[in-house]
Structure formats: structure tokens, C-alpha cells
C-alpha positions as CSV (number, residue, x, y, z in Angstrom):
1,M,142.8,63.1,113.9
2,K,142.6,63.7,110.2
3,I,141.6,66.9,108.6
4,R,141.0,67.2,104.8
5,V,140.6,70.5,103.0
6,I,138.9,69.8,99.7
7,I,138.9,72.8,97.3
8,I,137.7,73.5,93.8
9,D,141.0,74.7,92.5
10,K,143.6,73.9,89.8
11,K,146.4,71.8,91.1
12,G,149.8,73.2,91.7
13,K,149.1,76.8,90.8
14,D,149.7,78.1,94.4
15,V,153.3,79.3,93.9
16,L,152.8,82.4,96.0
17,Y,151.1,80.5,98.9
18,A,152.6,77.1,98.7
19,G,155.2,77.8,101.5
20,L,152.5,79.0,103.9
21,I,150.3,76.0,103.2
22,E,153.1,73.6,103.8
23,H,154.1,75.5,107.0
24,Y,150.6,75.1,108.5
25,K,150.4,71.5,107.5
26,K,153.7,70.8,109.2
27,I,153.1,72.7,112.5
28,A,149.7,71.0,112.8
29,K,151.3,67.5,112.8
30,P,151.5,67.1,116.6
31,F,147.7,67.5,116.7
32,A,146.4,66.2,113.4
33,T,147.2,65.1,109.9
34,V,146.1,67.9,107.5
35,E,145.7,67.1,103.8
36,V,144.8,69.5,101.0
37,I,143.0,68.1,98.0
38,E,142.6,70.3,95.0
39,V,139.8,69.2,92.6
40,F,139.4,70.6,89.1
41,D,138.6,68.8,85.8
42,K,137.4,69.5,82.3
43,E,133.8,69.1,83.3
44,I,134.1,71.9,85.9
45,A,136.0,74.2,83.5
46,K,133.3,73.7,80.8
47,A,130.4,74.1,83.2
48,Q,131.9,77.4,84.5
49,D,131.9,78.8,81.0
50,I,128.2,77.9,80.5
51,S,126.4,79.0,83.7
52,P,126.7,79.3,87.5
53,Q,124.0,76.6,88.0
54,L,125.9,74.1,85.8
55,A,129.2,75.0,87.6
56,Q,127.6,74.3,91.0
57,K,126.4,71.0,89.8
58,A,129.9,70.1,88.5
59,Y,131.3,71.1,91.9
60,T,128.9,68.9,93.7
61,K,129.7,65.9,91.4
62,A,133.4,66.4,92.0
63,L,133.2,67.0,95.8
64,E,130.6,64.4,96.8
65,K,133.1,61.5,96.6
66,Y,135.1,63.1,99.5
67,M,132.1,63.4,101.8
68,G,132.2,59.8,103.2
69,T,133.5,59.4,106.7
70,G,133.8,62.1,109.3
71,I,132.2,65.5,109.7
72,N,131.5,67.5,106.6
73,I,131.7,71.3,106.8
74,A,131.3,73.7,103.9
75,L,132.8,77.2,103.8
76,N,130.0,79.3,102.5
77,P,130.0,83.2,102.7
78,S,126.3,83.5,103.4
79,S,126.4,81.0,106.3
80,K,126.7,81.7,110.0
81,E,130.0,83.5,110.9
82,V,132.2,81.8,113.3
83,D,135.1,83.0,115.3
84,S,138.3,81.0,116.1
85,H,136.8,79.4,119.3
86,D,133.5,78.4,117.5
87,F,135.7,76.9,114.8
88,A,137.8,75.0,117.3
89,K,134.6,73.5,118.8
90,L,133.7,72.0,115.4
91,L,137.1,70.2,115.3
92,K,137.0,69.0,118.9
93,D,136.7,65.3,119.5
94,S,136.4,64.5,115.8
95,V,138.3,61.6,114.2
96,Q,138.0,63.1,110.7
97,V,136.8,66.5,109.4
98,N,136.3,67.3,105.8
99,L,136.3,71.0,105.0
100,F,134.9,72.1,101.6
101,I,135.7,75.2,99.7
102,G,133.6,75.6,96.6
103,G,134.3,77.1,93.2
104,A,133.8,80.6,92.0
105,Y,130.0,80.1,92.0
106,G,129.7,78.6,95.4
107,F,127.7,75.5,96.4
108,E,124.3,74.1,95.4
109,S,121.8,74.0,98.3
110,D,121.7,70.2,97.9
111,F,125.4,70.0,98.6
112,L,125.1,72.3,101.7
113,A,122.2,70.1,103.0
114,K,124.5,67.0,102.9
115,C,127.1,68.7,105.1
116,K,126.8,68.7,108.9
117,T,127.1,72.5,108.9
118,S,128.3,75.4,106.8
119,I,130.3,78.3,108.2
120,S,131.6,81.7,107.1
121,F,134.8,83.4,108.1
122,G,133.2,86.8,107.4
123,K,131.6,89.0,104.7
124,I,134.7,90.0,102.8
125,T,135.5,88.2,99.6
126,L,138.8,86.4,99.4
127,S,140.4,84.5,96.5
128,H,140.2,80.7,96.8
129,K,143.9,80.5,97.1
130,L,144.0,83.0,100.0
131,V,141.0,81.4,101.8
132,K,142.9,78.1,101.7
133,V,145.7,79.7,103.6
134,V,143.3,81.4,106.1
135,L,141.5,78.1,106.6
136,L,144.8,76.3,107.3
137,E,145.8,78.9,109.8
138,Q,142.4,78.6,111.5
139,I,142.7,74.8,111.6
140,F,146.1,75.2,113.4
141,R,144.6,77.8,115.7
142,G,141.6,75.6,116.5
143,L,143.8,72.6,117.2
144,T,146.0,74.7,119.6
145,I,142.9,76.0,121.4
146,N,141.6,72.5,121.8
147,N,145.0,71.3,123.1
148,N,145.8,74.3,125.4
149,H,148.7,75.3,123.3
150,P,149.8,79.0,123.8
151,Y,149.7,79.9,120.0
152,H,146.1,81.1,120.1
153,K,146.7,83.7,122.9
């Protein structure tokens, strides 16, 4: 199984969380290959300075190329909240899962419509860097639930 986390974020700026991110990628290896792809370019930076709508369009353009194969799931704060067991069910029996974390202005409705589903981990607001860590922990937790590993208990 391959799981990709694709996030609108500047590359290599996660000094504080880098160790945790690598930790979760490493301990997930018996169950899946987990890859984190950070996407940010001049077009996104410029669009974010102009308007939320242009920023969302720039996010869509940058993220669409990662949609291809597999199940596409967007993390969207206004979508249905899932718990760890619901999240594990989304991963179950999949060959590839692409999980998308949008930029500061979220996703366009067109992008969300192209995903199989969109989910929320709750109503609180987290920084993109922190939500990346939370998502990686939930990926590992979901994989352990699906494989009867005791971590999730």
C-alpha cells in the first residue's frame, strides 16, 4: 500500500516537526509506504497575496497532478468529522491513497468534487505543519487498526 500526503506548504521549513514526521513514516513501513509531498510555488505565493479565490485556484492547479491513481481524500474543516476507526476504514483495502491538505484559504469546491471524499479531524484550527503531524499519526493509527496491531488500544 502507498499513502501520499500532498500539502500546500513550503519545502523544508518543518524543523520543529521533522523528527515526528520521519518517525511516523518509519513506523508505518511494515504496513505501507508513506510519502509527504510539499507543494508551493511562485504562482501560489502571488495568488495568496491577491485574493482567497485566486489562491484556491492556484492550489487546485498545483494539486491536480497528484490526483491520478488511487483514492483521493481532501482534509477540509467543514466536511464530515471522522474518528480514528472511520479514518481506518477509508484506508482499508486500498492500493494507493492520496490525502490532500490545502493552503491557508482551503479548497475550491471543484477540487473537492474531484475527490472521493473530504473529511475533517474536528472544528479546531491547526497550523498546516501541525495538521501534517496529526495526519501522519492518524495514518499510522489507521494502519494498526486495520492490521490488528495493539498501538491503537
